[in-house]
N, CA, C and O atoms as a Tripos MOL2 file, in Angstrom:
@<TRIPOS>MOLECULE
protein
  168   167    42     0     0
PROTEIN
NO_CHARGES

@<TRIPOS>ATOM
      1 N          -1.6840  -10.8190   14.7270 N.3       1 VAL1
      2 CA         -2.9070  -11.8800   14.2830 C.3       1 VAL1
      3 C          -3.2470  -11.8500   12.6890 C.2       1 VAL1
      4 O          -3.2310  -12.7970   11.9020 O.2       1 VAL1
      5 N          -3.4770  -10.8430   12.5120 N.am      2 LEU2
      6 CA         -3.9360  -10.0620   11.5020 C.3       2 LEU2
      7 C          -2.4830  -11.3570   10.1910 C.2       2 LEU2
      8 O          -2.3580  -12.3400    9.4600 O.2       2 LEU2
      9 N          -1.7710  -10.0730   10.9110 N.am      3 ALA3
     10 CA         -0.6180  -10.9960    9.3990 C.3       3 ALA3
     11 C           0.2590  -12.1080    9.2690 C.2       3 ALA3
     12 O           1.2300  -12.4660    8.6030 O.2       3 ALA3
     13 N          -0.8810  -12.7160   10.6660 N.am      4 GLY4
     14 CA         -0.3210  -14.7290   10.6960 C.3       4 GLY4
     15 C          -1.8500  -15.2680    9.7130 C.2       4 GLY4
     16 O          -1.9080  -16.2510    8.9750 O.2       4 GLY4
     17 N          -2.6200  -14.5790    9.9170 N.am      5 VAL5
     18 CA         -4.2460  -15.4720    9.4580 C.3       5 VAL5
     19 C          -3.3740  -15.1170    7.7790 C.2       5 VAL5
     20 O          -2.9550  -16.1170    7.1970 O.2       5 VAL5
     21 N          -3.2190  -14.1710    7.3100 N.am      6 LEU6
     22 CA         -3.0220  -13.4160    6.3130 C.3       6 LEU6
     23 C          -0.9650  -14.3490    5.3400 C.2       6 LEU6
     24 O          -0.3330  -14.3160    4.2840 O.2       6 LEU6
     25 N          -0.9090  -14.9380    6.6460 N.am      7 ASN7
     26 CA          0.5430  -15.4530    6.0340 C.3       7 ASN7
     27 C           1.2370  -14.4330    6.3520 C.2       7 ASN7
     28 O           1.0610  -14.6940    7.5420 O.2       7 ASN7
     29 N           1.8450  -13.5380    6.3890 N.am      8 GLN8
     30 CA          2.5450  -12.5000    6.3000 C.3       8 GLN8
     31 C           3.5170  -12.0350    7.9950 C.2       8 GLN8
     32 O           3.3700  -11.1440    8.8310 O.2       8 GLN8
     33 N           3.8670  -12.4560    7.9360 N.am      9 LYS9
     34 CA          3.9070  -12.6550    9.8810 C.3       9 LYS9
     35 C           5.2850  -11.7840    9.4670 C.2       9 LYS9
     36 O           5.6520  -11.1870   10.4790 O.2       9 LYS9
     37 N           6.0660  -11.5370    8.4700 N.am     10 ASP10
     38 CA          7.7540  -10.6430    8.7660 C.3      10 ASP10
     39 C           6.6460   -9.2200    8.8180 C.2      10 ASP10
     40 O           7.0620   -8.4650    9.6970 O.2      10 ASP10
     41 N           5.1370   -8.5420    8.0090 N.am     11 ARG11
     42 CA          4.9190   -7.8250    8.5590 C.3      11 ARG11
     43 C           3.9970   -7.1460    9.9920 C.2      11 ARG11
     44 O           3.7920   -5.9630   10.2630 O.2      11 ARG11
     45 N           3.6210   -8.2320   10.6400 N.am     12 ALA12
     46 CA          3.6980   -8.1880   11.9070 C.3      12 ALA12
     47 C           3.4460   -6.7910   12.5250 C.2      12 ALA12
     48 O           2.3800   -6.2400   12.8000 O.2      12 ALA12
     49 N           5.3600   -6.1620   12.7370 N.am     13 ASP13
     50 CA          5.1030   -5.1250   12.8060 C.3      13 ASP13
     51 C           5.4650   -3.4610   12.2740 C.2      13 ASP13
     52 O           6.5560   -3.0690   11.8590 O.2      13 ASP13
     53 N           4.3100   -2.7190   12.4150 N.am     14 TRP14
     54 CA          4.7230   -1.7010   11.1740 C.3      14 TRP14
     55 C           5.4130   -0.7340   10.4130 C.2      14 TRP14
     56 O           5.4220   -0.0270    9.4060 O.2      14 TRP14
     57 N           6.3340   -1.3080   12.0710 N.am     15 ARG15
     58 CA          8.3590   -0.5350   12.2580 C.3      15 ARG15
     59 C           8.5070   -0.8440   10.7460 C.2      15 ARG15
     60 O           8.4050   -0.0020    9.8530 O.2      15 ARG15
     61 N           8.7580   -2.1480   10.5800 N.am     16 LYS16
     62 CA          9.4400   -2.8950   10.0890 C.3      16 LYS16
     63 C           8.8150   -3.3480    7.9100 C.2      16 LYS16
     64 O           9.2460   -4.0360    6.9840 O.2      16 LYS16
     65 N           7.5440   -2.3320    8.1880 N.am     17 CYS17
     66 CA          7.1410   -2.5050    6.7640 C.3      17 CYS17
     67 C           7.5010   -0.9560    6.1760 C.2      17 CYS17
     68 O           6.7550   -0.7080    5.2290 O.2      17 CYS17
     69 N           8.2950   -0.0110    6.4260 N.am     18 LYS18
     70 CA          8.0950    1.8780    6.1030 C.3      18 LYS18
     71 C           8.5030    1.0940    5.0690 C.2      18 LYS18
     72 O           8.9560   -0.0510    5.0550 O.2      18 LYS18
     73 N           8.2880    1.8340    4.2570 N.am     19 LEU19
     74 CA          8.7780    2.3200    2.3880 C.3      19 LEU19
     75 C           9.6900    3.8840    2.5240 C.2      19 LEU19
     76 O           9.6290    4.6870    3.4550 O.2      19 LEU19
     77 N          10.2430    3.9440    1.6820 N.am     20 SER20
     78 CA         10.9200    5.1610    1.3150 C.3      20 SER20
     79 C          10.3460    6.3530    1.1080 C.2      20 SER20
     80 O           9.6570    6.2690    2.1250 O.2      20 SER20
     81 N          10.0220    7.4460    0.6410 N.am     21 LYS21
     82 CA          9.2190    8.1850    0.4020 C.3      21 LYS21
     83 C           8.8490    8.0610   -1.3940 C.2      21 LYS21
     84 O           7.7150    8.1450   -1.8670 O.2      21 LYS21
     85 N          10.0850    7.8530   -2.1580 N.am     22 ASP22
     86 CA          9.9850    8.0340   -3.5760 C.3      22 ASP22
     87 C           9.8910    6.3450   -3.3940 C.2      22 ASP22
     88 O          10.5320    5.8780   -4.3350 O.2      22 ASP22
     89 N           9.1830    4.9180   -2.3050 N.am     23 GLU23
     90 CA          7.9600    3.8000   -2.9210 C.3      23 GLU23
     91 C           6.7070    5.0020   -2.5790 C.2      23 GLU23
     92 O           5.8590    5.2010   -3.4490 O.2      23 GLU23
     93 N           6.6760    5.4310   -1.8550 N.am     24 GLU24
     94 CA          5.7220    5.4170   -1.2250 C.3      24 GLU24
     95 C           4.2510    6.5670   -2.3740 C.2      24 GLU24
     96 O           3.0530    6.7140   -2.6130 O.2      24 GLU24
     97 N           5.7450    7.0770   -2.6870 N.am     25 ILE25
     98 CA          5.1660    8.4260   -3.6750 C.3      25 ILE25
     99 C           4.3200    7.2080   -5.4150 C.2      25 ILE25
    100 O           3.2260    7.2270   -5.9790 O.2      25 ILE25
    101 N           5.6540    6.3400   -5.6190 N.am     26 GLN26
    102 CA          5.1000    5.8020   -6.9270 C.3      26 GLN26
    103 C           4.0880    4.4600   -6.7040 C.2      26 GLN26
    104 O           3.6850    3.7840   -7.6510 O.2      26 GLN26
    105 N           3.7020    4.1580   -5.0950 N.am     27 MET27
    106 CA          2.4910    3.6680   -4.6700 C.3      27 MET27
    107 C           1.2080    4.4530   -4.6560 C.2      27 MET27
    108 O           0.0490    4.0820   -4.8450 O.2      27 MET27
    109 N           1.5350    5.2160   -4.4810 N.am     28 ALA28
    110 CA          0.4420    6.1060   -4.6460 C.3      28 ALA28
    111 C          -0.1890    6.4910   -6.0210 C.2      28 ALA28
    112 O          -1.3630    6.3640   -6.3720 O.2      28 ALA28
    113 N           0.8010    6.9580   -6.6660 N.am     29 GLU29
    114 CA          0.3990    7.2340   -8.3000 C.3      29 GLU29
    115 C           0.4130    5.7660   -8.9570 C.2      29 GLU29
    116 O           0.1870    5.8080  -10.1660 O.2      29 GLU29
    117 N           0.5810    4.7580   -8.5490 N.am     30 ASP30
    118 CA          0.0650    3.5590   -9.1320 C.3      30 ASP30
    119 C          -1.4270    2.9850   -8.9440 C.2      30 ASP30
    120 O          -2.1590    2.4350   -9.7670 O.2      30 ASP30
    121 N          -1.6580    3.3320   -7.4390 N.am     31 PHE31
    122 CA         -3.2460    3.7010   -7.0790 C.3      31 PHE31
    123 C          -4.3660    4.4790   -7.8060 C.2      31 PHE31
    124 O          -5.5250    4.1050   -7.9840 O.2      31 PHE31
    125 N          -3.8010    5.6040   -8.1810 N.am     32 LYS32
    126 CA         -4.6280    6.7170   -8.0970 C.3      32 LYS32
    127 C          -4.8870    5.6180  -10.2420 C.2      32 LYS32
    128 O          -5.8840    5.0220  -10.6520 O.2      32 LYS32
    129 N          -3.4180    5.8600  -11.0120 N.am     33 LYS33
    130 CA         -3.6580    5.2400  -12.2050 C.3      33 LYS33
    131 C          -4.8480    4.1230  -12.1090 C.2      33 LYS33
    132 O          -5.7160    4.0770  -12.9810 O.2      33 LYS33
    133 N          -4.8380    3.3100  -11.1010 N.am     34 GLY34
    134 CA         -6.1270    1.5040  -11.0340 C.3      34 GLY34
    135 C          -7.2720    1.9610  -10.9240 C.2      34 GLY34
    136 O          -8.2370    1.4060  -11.4500 O.2      34 GLY34
    137 N          -7.3750    3.1970  -10.1300 N.am     35 PHE35
    138 CA         -8.8640    4.1270  -10.1850 C.3      35 PHE35
    139 C          -9.6280    5.5360  -10.9140 C.2      35 PHE35
    140 O         -10.6280    6.2260  -10.7130 O.2      35 PHE35
    141 N          -8.6420    5.4840  -11.7450 N.am     36 GLU36
    142 CA         -9.0650    6.6780  -12.9500 C.3      36 GLU36
    143 C         -10.4960    6.8340  -13.4430 C.2      36 GLU36
    144 O         -11.1540    7.8570  -13.6320 O.2      36 GLU36
    145 N         -10.6870    6.0380  -13.5410 N.am     37 GLU37
    146 CA        -12.0770    5.6640  -14.1900 C.3      37 GLU37
    147 C         -13.3040    5.1520  -12.8420 C.2      37 GLU37
    148 O         -14.4120    4.6440  -13.0130 O.2      37 GLU37
    149 N         -12.6870    5.4710  -11.6640 N.am     38 PHE38
    150 CA        -13.8040    5.5500  -10.9760 C.3      38 PHE38
    151 C         -13.9790    6.7420   -9.8780 C.2      38 PHE38
    152 O         -14.3850    6.9060   -8.7270 O.2      38 PHE38
    153 N         -13.3050    7.6080  -11.1770 N.am     39 ASP39
    154 CA        -13.1220    8.9820  -10.6400 C.3      39 ASP39
    155 C         -14.0610    9.6100  -10.2140 C.2      39 ASP39
    156 O         -13.9140   10.5490  -10.9950 O.2      39 ASP39
    157 N         -15.0790    9.9520   -9.5190 N.am     40 PRO40
    158 CA        -15.8100   10.9640   -9.7940 C.3      40 PRO40
    159 C         -15.9400   12.8150  -10.3090 C.2      40 PRO40
    160 O         -16.7230   13.6950  -10.6670 O.2      40 PRO40
    161 N         -14.7570   12.5540  -10.0550 N.am     41 ASN41
    162 CA        -14.3230   14.5920  -10.1660 C.3      41 ASN41
    163 C         -13.1710   14.1300  -11.5420 C.2      41 ASN41
    164 O         -12.0140   14.5510  -11.5560 O.2      41 ASN41
    165 N         -13.5520   13.5110  -12.2810 N.am     42 ARG42
    166 CA        -12.7020   13.2710  -14.0080 C.3      42 ARG42
    167 C         -13.5270   13.7390  -14.4500 C.2      42 ARG42
    168 O         -13.5680   13.8950  -15.6700 O.2      42 ARG42
@<TRIPOS>BOND
     1     1     2 1
     2     2     3 1
     3     3     4 2
     4     3     5 am
     5     5     6 1
     6     6     7 1
     7     7     8 2
     8     7     9 am
     9     9    10 1
    10    10    11 1
    11    11    12 2
    12    11    13 am
    13    13    14 1
    14    14    15 1
    15    15    16 2
    16    15    17 am
    17    17    18 1
    18    18    19 1
    19    19    20 2
    20    19    21 am
    21    21    22 1
    22    22    23 1
    23    23    24 2
    24    23    25 am
    25    25    26 1
    26    26    27 1
    27    27    28 2
    28    27    29 am
    29    29    30 1
    30    30    31 1
    31    31    32 2
    32    31    33 am
    33    33    34 1
    34    34    35 1
    35    35    36 2
    36    35    37 am
    37    37    38 1
    38    38    39 1
    39    39    40 2
    40    39    41 am
    41    41    42 1
    42    42    43 1
    43    43    44 2
    44    43    45 am
    45    45    46 1
    46    46    47 1
    47    47    48 2
    48    47    49 am
    49    49    50 1
    50    50    51 1
    51    51    52 2
    52    51    53 am
    53    53    54 1
    54    54    55 1
    55    55    56 2
    56    55    57 am
    57    57    58 1
    58    58    59 1
    59    59    60 2
    60    59    61 am
    61    61    62 1
    62    62    63 1
    63    63    64 2
    64    63    65 am
    65    65    66 1
    66    66    67 1
    67    67    68 2
    68    67    69 am
    69    69    70 1
    70    70    71 1
    71    71    72 2
    72    71    73 am
    73    73    74 1
    74    74    75 1
    75    75    76 2
    76    75    77 am
    77    77    78 1
    78    78    79 1
    79    79    80 2
    80    79    81 am
    81    81    82 1
    82    82    83 1
    83    83    84 2
    84    83    85 am
    85    85    86 1
    86    86    87 1
    87    87    88 2
    88    87    89 am
    89    89    90 1
    90    90    91 1
    91    91    92 2
    92    91    93 am
    93    93    94 1
    94    94    95 1
    95    95    96 2
    96    95    97 am
    97    97    98 1
    98    98    99 1
    99    99   100 2
   100    99   101 am
   101   101   102 1
   102   102   103 1
   103   103   104 2
   104   103   105 am
   105   105   106 1
   106   106   107 1
   107   107   108 2
   108   107   109 am
   109   109   110 1
   110   110   111 1
   111   111   112 2
   112   111   113 am
   113   113   114 1
   114   114   115 1
   115   115   116 2
   116   115   117 am
   117   117   118 1
   118   118   119 1
   119   119   120 2
   120   119   121 am
   121   121   122 1
   122   122   123 1
   123   123   124 2
   124   123   125 am
   125   125   126 1
   126   126   127 1
   127   127   128 2
   128   127   129 am
   129   129   130 1
   130   130   131 1
   131   131   132 2
   132   131   133 am
   133   133   134 1
   134   134   135 1
   135   135   136 2
   136   135   137 am
   137   137   138 1
   138   138   139 1
   139   139   140 2
   140   139   141 am
   141   141   142 1
   142   142   143 1
   143   143   144 2
   144   143   145 am
   145   145   146 1
   146   146   147 1
   147   147   148 2
   148   147   149 am
   149   149   150 1
   150   150   151 1
   151   151   152 2
   152   151   153 am
   153   153   154 1
   154   154   155 1
   155   155   156 2
   156   155   157 am
   157   157   158 1
   158   158   159 1
   159   159   160 2
   160   159   161 am
   161   161   162 1
   162   162   163 1
   163   163   164 2
   164   163   165 am
   165   165   166 1
   166   166   167 1
   167   167   168 2
@<TRIPOS>SUBSTRUCTURE
     1 VAL1         2 RESIDUE 1 A VAL
     2 LEU2         6 RESIDUE 1 A LEU
     3 ALA3        10 RESIDUE 1 A ALA
     4 GLY4        14 RESIDUE 1 A GLY
     5 VAL5        18 RESIDUE 1 A VAL
     6 LEU6        22 RESIDUE 1 A LEU
     7 ASN7        26 RESIDUE 1 A ASN
     8 GLN8        30 RESIDUE 1 A GLN
     9 LYS9        34 RESIDUE 1 A LYS
    10 ASP10       38 RESIDUE 1 A ASP
    11 ARG11       42 RESIDUE 1 A ARG
    12 ALA12       46 RESIDUE 1 A ALA
    13 ASP13       50 RESIDUE 1 A ASP
    14 TRP14       54 RESIDUE 1 A TRP
    15 ARG15       58 RESIDUE 1 A ARG
    16 LYS16       62 RESIDUE 1 A LYS
    17 CYS17       66 RESIDUE 1 A CYS
    18 LYS18       70 RESIDUE 1 A LYS
    19 LEU19       74 RESIDUE 1 A LEU
    20 SER20       78 RESIDUE 1 A SER
    21 LYS21       82 RESIDUE 1 A LYS
    22 ASP22       86 RESIDUE 1 A ASP
    23 GLU23       90 RESIDUE 1 A GLU
    24 GLU24       94 RESIDUE 1 A GLU
    25 ILE25       98 RESIDUE 1 A ILE
    26 GLN26      102 RESIDUE 1 A GLN
    27 MET27      106 RESIDUE 1 A MET
    28 ALA28      110 RESIDUE 1 A ALA
    29 GLU29      114 RESIDUE 1 A GLU
    30 ASP30      118 RESIDUE 1 A ASP
    31 PHE31      122 RESIDUE 1 A PHE
    32 LYS32      126 RESIDUE 1 A LYS
    33 LYS33      130 RESIDUE 1 A LYS
    34 GLY34      134 RESIDUE 1 A GLY
    35 PHE35      138 RESIDUE 1 A PHE
    36 GLU36      142 RESIDUE 1 A GLU
    37 GLU37      146 RESIDUE 1 A GLU
    38 PHE38      150 RESIDUE 1 A PHE
    39 ASP39      154 RESIDUE 1 A ASP
    40 PRO40      158 RESIDUE 1 A PRO
    41 ASN41      162 RESIDUE 1 A ASN
    42 ARG42      166 RESIDUE 1 A ARG
């Protein structure tokens, strides 16, 4: 339902959204870099 609301019908089934390990690592690194300034442990 939410995938339809967000106009992402191709992502309605989570199994079709799987990424490779390398893609997951890259996304995590990008996320960390984007929120570095908000890290209270820095």
